[in-house]
C-alpha positions in Angstrom: 4.5 21.5 137.0 8.1 22.5 137.2 9.3 20.4 140.1 9.3 20.4 143.9 11.2 23.3 145.3 9.3 24.3 148.4 8.6 22.5 151.7 6.5 23.7 154.6 6.2 22.3 158.1 2.8 22.7 159.8 0.9 21.2 162.7 -1.6 18.4 161.9 -5.0 19.6 163.0 -6.2 16.2 164.2 -3.6 15.8 166.9 -3.9 17.3 170.3 -0.1 17.6 170.6 2.2 19.5 168.3 3.1 16.9 165.7 4.7 18.3 162.5 3.5 17.2 159.1 5.5 17.9 155.9 3.6 19.4 153.1 5.3 19.7 149.7 4.5 22.6 147.4 5.4 22.2 143.8 6.2 25.1 141.6 3.8 25.7 138.8 3.9 27.7 135.6 1.5 30.6 136.2 1.5 34.4 136.2 -0.4 34.5 139.5 0.5 31.3 141.4 4.1 30.3 142.4 3.5 26.9 144.0 0.7 24.4 145.0 0.7 21.8 147.6 -2.0 19.3 148.7 -2.4 17.1 151.8 -4.7 14.2 150.8 -5.1 13.1 154.5 -6.7 16.5 155.4 -8.0 17.6 152.0 -6.2 20.9 152.4 -4.8 22.8 149.4 -2.0 25.2 149.9 -1.5 27.9 147.3 1.5 30.3 147.2 0.8 33.3 145.2 3.5 35.2 143.2 3.3 37.9 145.9 4.6 35.4 148.4 1.3 35.1 150.3 0.3 31.5 151.1 -3.3 30.5 151.6 -4.7 27.2 152.8 -8.1 26.0 151.4 -10.0 23.4 153.4 -12.2 20.5 152.2 -10.8 20.4 148.7 -11.4 17.0 147.0 -8.4 15.3 145.3 -10.2 15.7 141.9 -10.2 19.5 142.3 -6.4 19.4 143.1 -5.8 17.3 140.0 -8.0 19.6 137.8 -6.1 22.7 139.2 -2.7 21.2 138.1 -4.1 20.3 134.7 -5.8 23.7 134.1 -4.8 25.8 131.1 -4.7 28.8 133.4 -4.0 28.0 137.1 -4.8 31.6 138.2 -8.2 31.6 136.5 -9.0 28.1 137.9 -8.2 29.4 141.4 -10.5 32.4 141.0 -13.3 30.5 139.5 -13.3 27.1 141.2 -11.3 27.4 144.5 -11.8 30.8 146.1 -15.6 30.9 145.8 -16.2 27.3 147.0 -13.6 26.4 149.7 -12.9 28.2 152.9 -9.4 29.7 152.9 -7.1 31.4 155.3 -3.7 33.0 155.0 -0.8 31.0 156.5 2.6 32.2 157.5 5.8 30.1 156.9 8.1 30.1 159.9 
């Protein structure tokens, strides 16, 4: 991990009104992934790819987030353990 350089503001899904929640994405050393963020209250994992696309994966346990950050190859870990197992959707930074 190279340090926190990216912040994102998004709406908390559990609130009926628009309440902003700050999610920090930390830059990572990877040829495929630029930054990773995790919200432990909602178990959502945000991945920003080198292309600039950001995807949010739901129902990701904290242990998977930890394993991702410790992986020898973050891109390979995402392809093998995140994409096939957790529902993801593209998000758009405002």
